[in-house]
All heavy atoms as TSV, in Angstrom:
chain	resi	resn	atom	element	x	y	z
A	1	MET	N	N	86.030	100.179	131.727
A	1	MET	CA	C	86.019	100.751	130.475
A	1	MET	C	C	86.087	99.501	129.505
A	1	MET	O	O	86.658	98.604	129.662
A	1	MET	CB	C	87.241	101.495	130.348
A	1	MET	CG	C	87.130	102.437	129.013
A	1	MET	SD	S	88.524	103.572	128.620
A	1	MET	CE	C	88.593	104.512	129.971
A	2	SER	N	N	85.209	99.692	128.444
A	2	SER	CA	C	85.014	98.518	127.514
A	2	SER	C	C	86.199	98.570	126.507
A	2	SER	O	O	86.969	99.553	126.397
A	2	SER	CB	C	83.715	98.728	126.798
A	2	SER	OG	O	83.742	99.920	125.998
A	3	ALA	N	N	86.306	97.360	125.747
A	3	ALA	CA	C	87.277	97.332	124.675
A	3	ALA	C	C	87.032	98.323	123.588
A	3	ALA	O	O	87.987	98.886	123.078
A	3	ALA	CB	C	87.355	95.878	124.240
A	4	PHE	N	N	85.751	98.606	123.330
A	4	PHE	CA	C	85.487	99.633	122.292
A	4	PHE	C	C	86.014	100.979	122.607
A	4	PHE	O	O	86.560	101.635	121.752
A	4	PHE	CB	C	83.932	99.657	121.946
A	4	PHE	CG	C	83.576	100.529	120.918
A	4	PHE	CD1	C	83.839	100.432	119.635
A	4	PHE	CD2	C	82.968	101.883	121.301
A	4	PHE	CE1	C	83.444	101.350	118.673
A	4	PHE	CE2	C	82.727	102.865	120.396
A	4	PHE	CZ	C	82.817	102.560	119.045
A	5	ALA	N	N	85.787	101.428	123.945
A	5	ALA	CA	C	86.309	102.658	124.334
A	5	ALA	C	C	87.602	102.826	124.422
A	5	ALA	O	O	88.233	103.826	123.929
A	5	ALA	CB	C	85.632	102.915	125.778
A	6	ILE	N	N	88.458	101.675	124.692
A	6	ILE	CA	C	89.891	101.764	124.818
A	6	ILE	C	C	90.331	101.843	123.264
A	6	ILE	O	O	91.297	102.774	122.915
A	6	ILE	CB	C	90.371	100.482	125.327
A	6	ILE	CG1	C	90.080	100.454	126.899
A	6	ILE	CG2	C	91.985	100.385	125.077
A	6	ILE	CD1	C	90.472	99.354	127.607
A	7	THR	N	N	89.864	101.159	122.368
A	7	THR	CA	C	90.158	101.076	120.943
A	7	THR	C	C	89.816	102.498	120.329
A	7	THR	O	O	90.629	103.060	119.584
A	7	THR	CB	C	89.478	100.052	120.122
A	7	THR	OG1	O	89.737	98.816	120.635
A	7	THR	CG2	C	89.899	100.106	118.671
A	8	PHE	N	N	88.733	103.057	120.711
A	8	PHE	CA	C	88.376	104.446	120.196
A	8	PHE	C	C	89.203	105.549	120.666
A	8	PHE	O	O	89.836	106.266	119.899
A	8	PHE	CB	C	86.862	104.807	120.514
A	8	PHE	CG	C	86.411	106.218	120.182
A	8	PHE	CD1	C	86.015	106.336	118.871
A	8	PHE	CD2	C	86.486	107.280	120.948
A	8	PHE	CE1	C	85.570	107.495	118.330
A	8	PHE	CE2	C	85.962	108.468	120.470
A	8	PHE	CZ	C	85.665	108.490	119.211
A	9	TYR	N	N	89.624	105.600	121.897
A	9	TYR	CA	C	90.498	106.607	122.494
A	9	TYR	C	C	91.948	106.463	121.958
A	9	TYR	O	O	92.537	107.451	121.615
A	9	TYR	CB	C	90.463	106.639	123.903
A	9	TYR	CG	C	89.152	107.085	124.534
A	9	TYR	CD1	C	88.442	106.342	125.471
A	9	TYR	CD2	C	88.613	108.343	123.987
A	9	TYR	CE1	C	87.202	106.852	125.980
A	9	TYR	CE2	C	87.421	108.763	124.645
A	9	TYR	CZ	C	86.700	108.052	125.524
A	9	TYR	OH	O	85.465	108.495	125.951
A	10	LEU	N	N	92.432	105.208	121.956
A	10	LEU	CA	C	93.822	105.032	121.360
A	10	LEU	C	C	93.789	105.347	119.895
A	10	LEU	O	O	94.882	105.905	119.457
A	10	LEU	CB	C	94.191	103.610	121.661
A	10	LEU	CG	C	95.595	103.179	121.288
A	10	LEU	CD1	C	96.690	104.024	122.058
A	10	LEU	CD2	C	95.707	101.657	121.466
A	11	GLY	N	N	92.862	104.888	119.241
A	11	GLY	CA	C	92.825	105.213	117.709
A	11	GLY	C	C	92.685	106.655	117.415
A	11	GLY	O	O	93.318	107.333	116.669
A	12	SER	N	N	91.894	107.332	118.314
A	12	SER	CA	C	91.679	108.820	118.192
A	12	SER	C	C	93.002	109.526	118.414
A	12	SER	O	O	93.388	110.505	117.676
A	12	SER	CB	C	90.668	109.358	119.091
A	12	SER	OG	O	89.414	108.804	118.716
A	13	ALA	N	N	93.772	109.163	119.315
A	13	ALA	CA	C	95.033	109.795	119.686
A	13	ALA	C	C	96.031	109.576	118.565
A	13	ALA	O	O	96.729	110.570	118.121
A	13	ALA	CB	C	95.698	109.189	121.013
A	14	LEU	N	N	96.120	108.399	118.055
A	14	LEU	CA	C	97.017	108.052	116.961
A	14	LEU	C	C	96.591	108.862	115.692
A	14	LEU	O	O	97.538	109.288	115.028
A	14	LEU	CB	C	97.037	106.601	116.574
A	14	LEU	CG	C	97.840	105.765	117.705
A	14	LEU	CD1	C	97.556	104.311	117.382
A	14	LEU	CD2	C	99.277	106.132	117.869
A	15	ILE	N	N	95.428	108.963	115.314
A	15	ILE	CA	C	94.828	109.698	114.223
A	15	ILE	C	C	95.244	111.124	114.361
A	15	ILE	O	O	95.714	111.888	113.412
A	15	ILE	CB	C	93.390	109.584	114.019
A	15	ILE	CG1	C	93.160	108.027	113.396
A	15	ILE	CG2	C	92.839	110.497	112.998
A	15	ILE	CD1	C	91.741	107.726	113.203
A	16	LEU	N	N	94.977	111.748	115.578
A	16	LEU	CA	C	95.430	113.069	115.808
A	16	LEU	C	C	96.874	113.413	115.714
A	16	LEU	O	O	97.253	114.373	115.119
A	16	LEU	CB	C	94.921	113.472	117.194
A	16	LEU	CG	C	94.970	114.971	117.595
A	16	LEU	CD1	C	94.034	115.822	116.652
A	16	LEU	CD2	C	94.524	115.157	118.998
A	17	ILE	N	N	97.660	112.455	116.184
A	17	ILE	CA	C	99.021	112.618	116.108
A	17	ILE	C	C	99.620	112.638	114.688
A	17	ILE	O	O	100.276	113.396	114.202
A	17	ILE	CB	C	99.824	111.461	116.855
A	17	ILE	CG1	C	99.716	111.842	118.327
A	17	ILE	CG2	C	101.274	111.513	116.569
A	17	ILE	CD1	C	100.083	110.704	119.340
A	18	PHE	N	N	99.079	111.604	113.796
A	18	PHE	CA	C	99.416	111.481	112.482
A	18	PHE	C	C	98.992	112.630	111.644
A	18	PHE	O	O	99.584	113.111	110.708
A	18	PHE	CB	C	99.085	110.169	111.881
A	18	PHE	CG	C	99.947	109.037	112.284
A	18	PHE	CD1	C	99.516	107.867	112.822
A	18	PHE	CD2	C	101.314	109.147	112.058
A	18	PHE	CE1	C	100.384	106.831	113.211
A	18	PHE	CE2	C	102.198	108.139	112.331
A	18	PHE	CZ	C	101.644	106.983	112.926
A	19	ALA	N	N	97.746	113.190	112.009
A	19	ALA	CA	C	97.219	114.299	111.196
A	19	ALA	C	C	98.062	115.463	111.554
A	19	ALA	O	O	98.392	116.307	110.600
A	19	ALA	CB	C	95.712	114.508	111.639
A	20	ILE	N	N	98.410	115.682	112.726
A	20	ILE	CA	C	99.327	116.893	113.049
A	20	ILE	C	C	100.752	116.828	112.433
A	20	ILE	O	O	101.250	117.702	111.853
A	20	ILE	CB	C	99.576	117.077	114.530
A	20	ILE	CG1	C	98.147	117.599	115.190
A	20	ILE	CG2	C	100.609	117.985	114.880
A	20	ILE	CD1	C	98.116	117.547	116.683
A	21	MET	N	N	101.169	115.477	112.345
A	21	MET	CA	C	102.484	115.282	111.626
A	21	MET	C	C	102.352	115.411	110.198
A	21	MET	O	O	103.286	115.959	109.457
A	21	MET	CB	C	102.948	113.866	111.976
A	21	MET	CG	C	103.386	113.688	113.282
A	21	MET	SD	S	103.847	112.020	113.808
A	21	MET	CE	C	105.222	111.685	112.779
A	22	SER	N	N	101.190	115.122	109.560
A	22	SER	CA	C	101.030	115.432	108.191
A	22	SER	C	C	100.913	116.753	107.799
A	22	SER	O	O	101.472	117.177	106.733
A	22	SER	CB	C	99.794	114.599	107.831
A	22	SER	OG	O	99.474	114.907	106.423
A	23	VAL	N	N	100.334	117.530	108.608
A	23	VAL	CA	C	100.236	118.986	108.282
A	23	VAL	C	C	101.513	119.720	108.516
A	23	VAL	O	O	101.955	120.693	107.809
A	23	VAL	CB	C	99.168	119.553	109.137
A	23	VAL	CG1	C	99.026	121.087	108.968
A	23	VAL	CG2	C	97.729	119.027	108.689
A	24	THR	N	N	102.368	119.382	109.517
A	24	THR	CA	C	103.474	119.964	109.818
A	24	THR	C	C	104.793	119.538	109.189
A	24	THR	O	O	105.789	120.171	109.288
A	24	THR	CB	C	103.743	120.046	111.431
A	24	THR	OG1	O	103.878	118.692	111.745
A	24	THR	CG2	C	102.655	120.692	112.070
A	25	SER	N	N	104.658	118.418	108.447
A	25	SER	CA	C	105.944	117.786	107.876
A	25	SER	C	C	106.172	118.767	106.702
A	25	SER	O	O	105.497	119.261	105.870
A	25	SER	CB	C	105.513	116.414	107.283
A	25	SER	OG	O	106.623	115.848	106.713
A	26	ARG	N	N	107.567	118.851	106.570
A	26	ARG	CA	C	108.052	119.759	105.418
A	26	ARG	C	C	108.416	118.974	104.230
A	26	ARG	O	O	108.726	119.468	103.084
A	26	ARG	CB	C	109.404	120.437	105.909
A	26	ARG	CG	C	108.908	121.444	107.087
A	26	ARG	CD	C	110.173	122.203	107.470
A	26	ARG	NE	N	110.715	123.121	106.503
A	26	ARG	CZ	C	110.203	124.366	106.198
A	26	ARG	NH1	N	109.173	124.806	107.003
A	26	ARG	NH2	N	110.710	125.156	105.329
A	27	LYS	N	N	108.415	117.606	104.374
A	27	LYS	CA	C	108.793	116.754	103.180
A	27	LYS	C	C	107.339	116.297	102.656
A	27	LYS	O	O	106.581	115.666	103.420
A	27	LYS	CB	C	109.644	115.624	103.512
A	27	LYS	CG	C	111.113	116.200	104.020
A	27	LYS	CD	C	111.968	115.048	104.025
A	27	LYS	CE	C	113.349	115.436	104.614
A	27	LYS	NZ	N	114.211	115.982	103.551
A	28	LEU	N	N	107.236	116.346	101.261
A	28	LEU	CA	C	105.966	115.808	100.621
A	28	LEU	C	C	105.647	114.397	100.825
A	28	LEU	O	O	104.475	114.001	101.148
A	28	LEU	CB	C	105.858	116.288	99.313
A	28	LEU	CG	C	104.691	116.040	98.480
A	28	LEU	CD1	C	103.483	116.871	99.114
A	28	LEU	CD2	C	104.870	116.437	96.974
A	29	LEU	N	N	106.682	113.654	100.732
A	29	LEU	CA	C	106.417	112.185	100.717
A	29	LEU	C	C	106.031	111.679	102.172
A	29	LEU	O	O	105.109	110.886	102.218
A	29	LEU	CB	C	107.639	111.483	100.298
A	29	LEU	CG	C	107.539	109.968	100.149
A	29	LEU	CD1	C	106.597	109.610	98.961
A	29	LEU	CD2	C	108.924	109.338	99.658
A	30	ARG	N	N	106.753	112.315	103.165
A	30	ARG	CA	C	106.373	111.887	104.550
A	30	ARG	C	C	104.994	112.436	104.899
A	30	ARG	O	O	104.169	111.647	105.520
A	30	ARG	CB	C	107.420	112.572	105.502
A	30	ARG	CG	C	108.670	111.858	105.472
A	30	ARG	CD	C	109.608	112.397	106.607
A	30	ARG	NE	N	110.913	111.739	106.456
A	30	ARG	CZ	C	111.993	112.117	107.074
A	30	ARG	NH1	N	111.910	113.147	107.894
A	30	ARG	NH2	N	113.080	111.591	106.900
A	31	ALA	N	N	104.591	113.552	104.413
A	31	ALA	CA	C	103.288	114.086	104.611
A	31	ALA	C	C	102.177	113.013	104.095
A	31	ALA	O	O	101.153	112.855	104.643
A	31	ALA	CB	C	103.123	115.544	104.182
A	32	ALA	N	N	102.510	112.681	102.898
A	32	ALA	CA	C	101.559	111.742	102.251
A	32	ALA	C	C	101.526	110.425	102.903
A	32	ALA	O	O	100.348	109.845	103.140
A	32	ALA	CB	C	101.967	111.403	100.813
A	33	ILE	N	N	102.604	109.947	103.525
A	33	ILE	CA	C	102.651	108.678	104.277
A	33	ILE	C	C	101.858	108.734	105.651
A	33	ILE	O	O	101.010	107.961	105.924
A	33	ILE	CB	C	104.065	108.107	104.535
A	33	ILE	CG1	C	104.752	107.851	103.173
A	33	ILE	CG2	C	104.065	107.012	105.574
A	33	ILE	CD1	C	104.082	106.623	102.454
A	34	TYR	N	N	101.936	110.044	106.261
A	34	TYR	CA	C	101.352	110.239	107.462
A	34	TYR	C	C	99.679	110.287	107.221
A	34	TYR	O	O	98.927	109.849	108.072
A	34	TYR	CB	C	101.659	111.488	108.087
A	34	TYR	CG	C	103.061	111.499	108.550
A	34	TYR	CD1	C	103.930	112.740	108.577
A	34	TYR	CD2	C	103.656	110.383	109.085
A	34	TYR	CE1	C	105.248	112.588	109.123
A	34	TYR	CE2	C	105.013	110.301	109.563
A	34	TYR	CZ	C	105.714	111.374	109.577
A	34	TYR	OH	O	107.026	111.390	110.028
A	35	LEU	N	N	99.359	110.907	106.086
A	35	LEU	CA	C	97.995	111.092	105.687
A	35	LEU	C	C	97.477	109.563	105.472
A	35	LEU	O	O	96.344	109.268	105.736
A	35	LEU	CB	C	97.790	111.964	104.517
A	35	LEU	CG	C	96.268	112.129	103.986
A	35	LEU	CD1	C	95.539	112.804	104.992
A	35	LEU	CD2	C	96.422	112.839	102.624
A	36	LEU	N	N	98.156	108.615	104.867
A	36	LEU	CA	C	97.899	107.344	104.619
A	36	LEU	C	C	97.490	106.671	105.996
A	36	LEU	O	O	96.588	105.913	106.106
A	36	LEU	CB	C	98.962	106.504	103.991
A	36	LEU	CG	C	98.777	105.054	103.592
A	36	LEU	CD1	C	97.658	105.034	102.478
A	36	LEU	CD2	C	100.004	104.421	103.064
A	37	PHE	N	N	98.348	106.909	106.962
A	37	PHE	CA	C	98.107	106.308	108.304
A	37	PHE	C	C	96.810	106.972	108.953
A	37	PHE	O	O	96.060	106.114	109.550
A	37	PHE	CB	C	99.247	106.584	109.319
A	37	PHE	CG	C	100.460	105.851	108.930
A	37	PHE	CD1	C	101.748	106.319	109.200
A	37	PHE	CD2	C	100.421	104.548	108.429
A	37	PHE	CE1	C	102.910	105.524	108.959
A	37	PHE	CE2	C	101.533	103.783	108.244
A	37	PHE	CZ	C	102.744	104.233	108.415
A	38	VAL	N	N	96.461	108.145	108.747
A	38	VAL	CA	C	95.278	108.756	109.271
A	38	VAL	C	C	93.973	107.992	108.699
A	38	VAL	O	O	93.165	107.532	109.197
A	38	VAL	CB	C	95.262	110.152	108.916
A	38	VAL	CG1	C	93.821	110.720	109.263
A	38	VAL	CG2	C	96.269	111.060	109.826
A	39	LEU	N	N	94.111	107.782	107.258
A	39	LEU	CA	C	93.030	107.104	106.555
A	39	LEU	C	C	92.845	105.700	106.948
A	39	LEU	O	O	91.773	105.170	107.064
A	39	LEU	CB	C	93.182	107.254	105.023
A	39	LEU	CG	C	93.122	108.812	104.571
A	39	LEU	CD1	C	93.454	108.921	103.089
A	39	LEU	CD2	C	91.799	109.395	104.941
A	40	ILE	N	N	93.895	105.045	107.170
A	40	ILE	CA	C	93.901	103.719	107.757
A	40	ILE	C	C	93.290	103.662	109.176
A	40	ILE	O	O	92.546	102.774	109.428
A	40	ILE	CB	C	95.344	103.029	107.851
A	40	ILE	CG1	C	95.742	102.686	106.477
A	40	ILE	CG2	C	95.266	101.701	108.589
A	40	ILE	CD1	C	97.181	102.274	106.348
A	41	GLY	N	N	93.584	104.560	110.017
A	41	GLY	CA	C	92.918	104.773	111.244
A	41	GLY	C	C	91.424	104.919	111.209
A	41	GLY	O	O	90.647	104.301	111.918
A	42	VAL	N	N	90.969	105.771	110.226
A	42	VAL	CA	C	89.513	105.955	109.966
A	42	VAL	C	C	88.924	104.659	109.553
A	42	VAL	O	O	87.849	104.250	109.976
A	42	VAL	CB	C	89.224	107.087	109.078
A	42	VAL	CG1	C	87.824	107.204	108.626
A	42	VAL	CG2	C	89.791	108.394	109.591
A	43	ALA	N	N	89.605	103.962	108.732
A	43	ALA	CA	C	89.002	102.548	108.296
A	43	ALA	C	C	88.900	101.696	109.316
A	43	ALA	O	O	87.954	100.958	109.489
A	43	ALA	CB	C	89.939	102.090	107.051
A	44	VAL	N	N	89.889	101.643	110.269
A	44	VAL	CA	C	89.782	100.861	111.448
A	44	VAL	C	C	88.530	101.220	112.337
A	44	VAL	O	O	87.896	100.341	112.889
A	44	VAL	CB	C	91.182	100.908	112.404
A	44	VAL	CG1	C	90.979	100.314	113.647
A	44	VAL	CG2	C	92.271	100.231	111.601
A	45	PHE	N	N	88.300	102.455	112.544
A	45	PHE	CA	C	87.198	102.896	113.222
A	45	PHE	C	C	85.917	102.321	112.540
A	45	PHE	O	O	84.845	101.901	113.203
A	45	PHE	CB	C	87.052	104.353	113.257
A	45	PHE	CG	C	87.841	105.056	114.411
A	45	PHE	CD1	C	88.122	106.316	114.326
A	45	PHE	CD2	C	88.181	104.340	115.523
A	45	PHE	CE1	C	88.894	107.017	115.253
A	45	PHE	CE2	C	88.884	104.795	116.455
A	45	PHE	CZ	C	89.285	106.265	116.343
A	46	TYR	N	N	85.856	102.316	111.255
A	46	TYR	CA	C	84.656	101.800	110.540
A	46	TYR	C	C	84.500	100.274	110.823
A	46	TYR	O	O	83.339	99.832	110.929
A	46	TYR	CB	C	84.653	102.080	109.116
A	46	TYR	CG	C	84.359	103.444	108.664
A	46	TYR	CD1	C	85.133	104.016	107.565
A	46	TYR	CD2	C	83.480	104.161	109.285
A	46	TYR	CE1	C	84.861	105.381	107.137
A	46	TYR	CE2	C	83.229	105.543	108.960
A	46	TYR	CZ	C	83.999	106.039	107.917
A	46	TYR	OH	O	83.738	107.461	107.384
A	47	LEU	N	N	85.753	99.621	110.804
A	47	LEU	CA	C	85.736	98.182	111.048
A	47	LEU	C	C	85.164	97.853	112.430
A	47	LEU	O	O	84.479	96.864	112.652
A	47	LEU	CB	C	87.096	97.539	110.804
A	47	LEU	CG	C	87.436	97.410	109.366
A	47	LEU	CD1	C	88.852	97.006	109.323
A	47	LEU	CD2	C	86.566	96.396	108.734
A	48	VAL	N	N	85.708	98.585	113.423
A	48	VAL	CA	C	85.274	98.388	114.882
A	48	VAL	C	C	83.754	98.666	115.026
A	48	VAL	O	O	83.074	97.974	115.755
A	48	VAL	CB	C	86.149	99.257	115.764
A	48	VAL	CG1	C	85.620	99.320	117.217
A	48	VAL	CG2	C	87.631	98.770	115.760
A	49	SER	N	N	83.185	99.616	114.262
A	49	SER	CA	C	81.832	99.912	114.382
A	49	SER	C	C	80.941	99.032	113.457
A	49	SER	O	O	79.710	99.306	113.443
A	49	SER	CB	C	81.586	101.414	114.019
A	49	SER	OG	O	82.365	102.235	114.827
A	50	ASP	N	N	81.559	97.989	112.843
A	50	ASP	CA	C	80.690	96.967	111.988
A	50	ASP	C	C	80.149	97.768	110.721
A	50	ASP	O	O	79.171	97.301	110.253
A	50	ASP	CB	C	79.593	96.327	112.826
A	50	ASP	CG	C	80.252	95.277	113.727
A	50	ASP	OD1	O	81.381	94.911	113.507
A	50	ASP	OD2	O	79.582	95.100	114.684
A	51	TYR	N	N	80.854	98.713	110.247
A	51	TYR	CA	C	80.466	99.247	108.894
A	51	TYR	C	C	81.563	98.728	107.882
A	51	TYR	O	O	82.450	99.458	107.464
A	51	TYR	CB	C	80.555	100.681	108.929
A	51	TYR	CG	C	79.425	101.403	109.798
A	51	TYR	CD1	C	79.831	102.138	110.948
A	51	TYR	CD2	C	78.249	101.204	109.487
A	51	TYR	CE1	C	78.818	102.629	111.754
A	51	TYR	CE2	C	77.070	101.742	110.250
A	51	TYR	CZ	C	77.458	102.433	111.460
A	51	TYR	OH	O	76.444	102.853	112.220
A	52	MET	N	N	81.498	97.457	107.502
A	52	MET	CA	C	82.385	96.889	106.617
A	52	MET	C	C	82.542	97.566	105.210
A	52	MET	O	O	83.463	97.749	104.728
A	52	MET	CB	C	82.002	95.501	106.457
A	52	MET	CG	C	82.032	94.661	107.737
A	52	MET	SD	S	83.552	94.630	108.487
A	52	MET	CE	C	83.126	93.821	110.152
A	53	PHE	N	N	81.332	97.982	104.686
A	53	PHE	CA	C	81.338	98.482	103.450
A	53	PHE	C	C	82.128	99.842	103.352
A	53	PHE	O	O	82.969	100.101	102.435
A	53	PHE	CB	C	79.980	98.652	102.771
A	53	PHE	CG	C	79.868	99.315	101.463
A	53	PHE	CD1	C	80.242	98.607	100.302
A	53	PHE	CD2	C	79.455	100.640	101.397
A	53	PHE	CE1	C	80.183	99.236	98.997
A	53	PHE	CE2	C	79.511	101.312	100.110
A	53	PHE	CZ	C	79.806	100.558	98.899
A	54	LEU	N	N	81.866	100.748	104.329
A	54	LEU	CA	C	82.489	101.986	104.423
A	54	LEU	C	C	83.965	101.805	104.715
A	54	LEU	O	O	84.761	102.556	104.119
A	54	LEU	CB	C	81.949	102.810	105.555
A	54	LEU	CG	C	80.515	103.497	105.290
A	54	LEU	CD1	C	80.080	104.249	106.509
A	54	LEU	CD2	C	80.682	104.406	104.113
A	55	ALA	N	N	84.516	100.775	105.452
A	55	ALA	CA	C	85.825	100.491	105.682
A	55	ALA	C	C	86.473	100.007	104.292
A	55	ALA	O	O	87.514	100.575	103.991
A	55	ALA	CB	C	86.096	99.385	106.679
A	56	ALA	N	N	85.830	99.255	103.494
A	56	ALA	CA	C	86.337	98.850	102.242
A	56	ALA	C	C	86.378	100.072	101.281
A	56	ALA	O	O	87.397	100.219	100.550
A	56	ALA	CB	C	85.482	97.830	101.597
A	57	VAL	N	N	85.430	100.866	101.198
A	57	VAL	CA	C	85.443	102.045	100.456
A	57	VAL	C	C	86.553	103.084	100.849
A	57	VAL	O	O	87.202	103.529	99.935
A	57	VAL	CB	C	84.052	102.832	100.438
A	57	VAL	CG1	C	84.241	104.099	99.731
A	57	VAL	CG2	C	83.095	101.939	99.794
A	58	GLN	N	N	86.686	103.189	102.051
A	58	GLN	CA	C	87.768	104.122	102.676
A	58	GLN	C	C	89.124	103.608	102.131
A	58	GLN	O	O	90.008	104.303	101.800
A	58	GLN	CB	C	87.709	103.961	104.199
A	58	GLN	CG	C	88.760	104.862	104.881
A	58	GLN	CD	C	88.373	106.335	104.967
A	58	GLN	OE1	O	87.337	106.743	104.802
A	58	GLN	NE2	N	89.533	107.014	105.121
A	59	ILE	N	N	89.411	102.338	102.252
A	59	ILE	CA	C	90.658	101.770	101.895
A	59	ILE	C	C	90.794	101.843	100.486
A	59	ILE	O	O	91.877	102.272	99.954
A	59	ILE	CB	C	90.767	100.280	102.424
A	59	ILE	CG1	C	90.926	100.220	103.932
A	59	ILE	CG2	C	91.888	99.605	101.864
A	59	ILE	CD1	C	90.749	98.878	104.540
A	60	VAL	N	N	89.785	101.395	99.675
A	60	VAL	CA	C	90.125	101.523	98.225
A	60	VAL	C	C	90.170	102.822	97.628
A	60	VAL	O	O	91.092	102.997	96.927
A	60	VAL	CB	C	88.953	100.547	97.623
A	60	VAL	CG1	C	88.886	100.674	95.993
A	60	VAL	CG2	C	88.969	99.059	97.931
A	61	VAL	N	N	89.313	103.599	97.921
A	61	VAL	CA	C	89.252	104.906	97.241
A	61	VAL	C	C	90.422	105.785	97.788
A	61	VAL	O	O	91.155	106.339	96.947
A	61	VAL	CB	C	87.784	105.519	97.388
A	61	VAL	CG1	C	87.873	107.019	96.852
A	61	VAL	CG2	C	86.742	104.940	96.668
A	62	TYR	N	N	90.410	106.101	99.039
A	62	TYR	CA	C	91.240	107.050	99.531
A	62	TYR	C	C	92.731	106.553	99.507
A	62	TYR	O	O	93.651	107.293	99.348
A	62	TYR	CB	C	90.940	107.433	100.976
A	62	TYR	CG	C	89.625	108.202	100.982
A	62	TYR	CD1	C	88.443	107.985	101.583
A	62	TYR	CD2	C	89.749	109.535	100.287
A	62	TYR	CE1	C	87.322	108.669	101.550
A	62	TYR	CE2	C	88.585	110.305	100.182
A	62	TYR	CZ	C	87.341	109.833	101.001
A	62	TYR	OH	O	86.196	110.597	100.795
A	63	MET	N	N	92.971	105.218	99.755
A	63	MET	CA	C	94.224	104.685	99.746
A	63	MET	C	C	94.865	104.750	98.234
A	63	MET	O	O	95.902	105.030	98.008
A	63	MET	CB	C	94.432	103.258	100.246
A	63	MET	CG	C	93.885	103.190	101.575
A	63	MET	SD	S	94.594	104.162	102.907
A	63	MET	CE	C	93.622	103.751	104.116
A	64	GLY	N	N	93.989	104.494	97.265
A	64	GLY	CA	C	94.410	104.623	95.904
A	64	GLY	C	C	94.691	106.118	95.536
A	64	GLY	O	O	95.673	106.336	94.770
A	65	GLY	N	N	94.007	106.925	96.194
A	65	GLY	CA	C	94.279	108.328	95.918
A	65	GLY	C	C	95.696	108.813	96.490
A	65	GLY	O	O	96.350	109.485	95.861
A	66	ILE	N	N	95.983	108.349	97.686
A	66	ILE	CA	C	97.269	108.516	98.271
A	66	ILE	C	C	98.409	107.974	97.509
A	66	ILE	O	O	99.419	108.469	97.338
A	66	ILE	CB	C	97.237	108.024	99.763
A	66	ILE	CG1	C	96.368	108.852	100.536
A	66	ILE	CG2	C	98.633	108.128	100.367
A	66	ILE	CD1	C	96.524	110.360	100.659
A	67	VAL	N	N	98.182	106.718	96.974
A	67	VAL	CA	C	99.176	106.063	96.137
A	67	VAL	C	C	99.562	107.102	94.903
A	67	VAL	O	O	100.651	107.301	94.469
A	67	VAL	CB	C	98.777	104.647	95.745
A	67	VAL	CG1	C	99.663	104.239	94.562
A	67	VAL	CG2	C	98.796	103.867	96.952
A	68	VAL	N	N	98.387	107.492	94.261
A	68	VAL	CA	C	98.587	108.321	93.110
A	68	VAL	C	C	99.385	109.691	93.582
A	68	VAL	O	O	100.219	110.273	92.801
A	68	VAL	CB	C	97.167	108.615	92.470
A	68	VAL	CG1	C	97.357	109.770	91.496
A	68	VAL	CG2	C	96.731	107.495	91.835
A	69	LEU	N	N	98.980	110.208	94.714
A	69	LEU	CA	C	99.672	111.432	95.323
A	69	LEU	C	C	101.104	111.175	95.455
A	69	LEU	O	O	101.969	111.986	95.076
A	69	LEU	CB	C	98.973	111.853	96.587
A	69	LEU	CG	C	99.605	112.924	97.322
A	69	LEU	CD1	C	99.293	114.320	96.465
A	69	LEU	CD2	C	99.056	112.964	98.727
A	70	ILE	N	N	101.461	109.946	95.951
A	70	ILE	CA	C	102.849	109.700	96.175
A	70	ILE	C	C	103.475	109.590	94.960
A	70	ILE	O	O	104.714	110.003	94.716
A	70	ILE	CB	C	103.020	108.347	97.100
A	70	ILE	CG1	C	102.534	108.570	98.483
A	70	ILE	CG2	C	104.404	107.777	97.040
A	70	ILE	CD1	C	102.405	107.292	99.281
A	71	ILE	N	N	103.042	108.916	93.935
A	71	ILE	CA	C	103.570	108.686	92.529
A	71	ILE	C	C	103.882	110.236	91.994
A	71	ILE	O	O	104.873	110.377	91.538
A	71	ILE	CB	C	102.755	107.829	91.721
A	71	ILE	CG1	C	102.710	106.424	92.201
A	71	ILE	CG2	C	103.177	108.043	90.272
A	71	ILE	CD1	C	101.917	105.514	91.437
A	72	PHE	N	N	102.731	110.994	92.026
A	72	PHE	CA	C	102.904	112.344	91.441
A	72	PHE	C	C	104.045	113.176	92.203
A	72	PHE	O	O	104.827	113.874	91.473
A	72	PHE	CB	C	101.710	113.023	91.372
A	72	PHE	CG	C	100.824	112.695	90.168
A	72	PHE	CD1	C	99.449	112.450	90.274
A	72	PHE	CD2	C	101.364	112.539	88.883
A	72	PHE	CE1	C	98.655	112.144	89.336
A	72	PHE	CE2	C	100.538	112.321	87.818
A	72	PHE	CZ	C	99.218	111.991	88.029
A	73	SER	N	N	104.130	112.910	93.503
A	73	SER	CA	C	105.073	113.750	94.201
A	73	SER	C	C	106.563	113.327	93.827
A	73	SER	O	O	107.441	114.154	93.803
A	73	SER	CB	C	104.767	113.584	95.708
A	73	SER	OG	O	105.061	112.244	96.153
A	74	ILE	N	N	106.769	112.002	93.700
A	74	ILE	CA	C	107.954	111.492	93.326
A	74	ILE	C	C	108.406	111.994	91.901
A	74	ILE	O	O	109.542	112.388	91.662
A	74	ILE	CB	C	108.076	110.030	93.370
A	74	ILE	CG1	C	107.958	109.614	94.842
A	74	ILE	CG2	C	109.352	109.407	92.733
A	74	ILE	CD1	C	107.843	107.964	95.011
A	75	VAL	N	N	107.370	111.942	90.976
A	75	VAL	CA	C	107.716	112.305	89.586
A	75	VAL	C	C	108.020	113.847	89.524
A	75	VAL	O	O	108.867	114.279	88.816
A	75	VAL	CB	C	106.487	111.908	88.657
A	75	VAL	CG1	C	106.716	112.556	87.301
A	75	VAL	CG2	C	106.530	110.448	88.570
A	76	LEU	N	N	107.205	114.726	90.174
A	76	LEU	CA	C	107.173	116.160	89.974
A	76	LEU	C	C	108.322	116.688	90.900
A	76	LEU	O	O	108.797	117.831	90.537
A	76	LEU	CB	C	105.891	116.729	90.448
A	76	LEU	CG	C	104.792	116.413	89.465
A	76	LEU	CD1	C	103.575	117.001	89.896
A	76	LEU	CD2	C	105.101	116.914	87.973
A	77	THR	N	N	108.834	116.092	91.893
A	77	THR	CA	C	109.864	116.824	92.771
A	77	THR	C	C	111.280	116.228	92.548
A	77	THR	O	O	112.113	116.813	93.167
A	77	THR	CB	C	109.540	116.602	94.175
A	77	THR	OG1	O	109.413	115.134	94.630
A	77	THR	CG2	C	108.228	117.279	94.565
A	78	SER	N	N	111.368	115.233	91.732
A	78	SER	CA	C	112.692	114.687	91.639
A	78	SER	C	C	113.494	115.260	90.444
A	78	SER	O	O	113.056	116.172	89.736
A	78	SER	CB	C	112.654	113.247	91.457
A	78	SER	OG	O	112.031	112.835	90.294
C-alpha cells in the first residue's frame, strides 16, 4: 500500500469522525471546532493531491467563516 493510500484512508476516517461529532454535538462552540477540523482535513487532501491553490482557498475562506461563526456563537449565546 502506498503512502498516498494510507494518508487518504486515515484522513478519511478522521474527517468522518469529526463530521459525525460536529453533527451530534450539543454545544455550539464544540460543533464549530469539529467543523474546523473537518475543513482542515479537506485542505490536507488538497495538499496531498498537489492542488495548492484549492488548499489555500479552503483554509482562507472556510476557516475565516468558521472563526466568524465562533465569534457570533460566543456573542449570541452568552
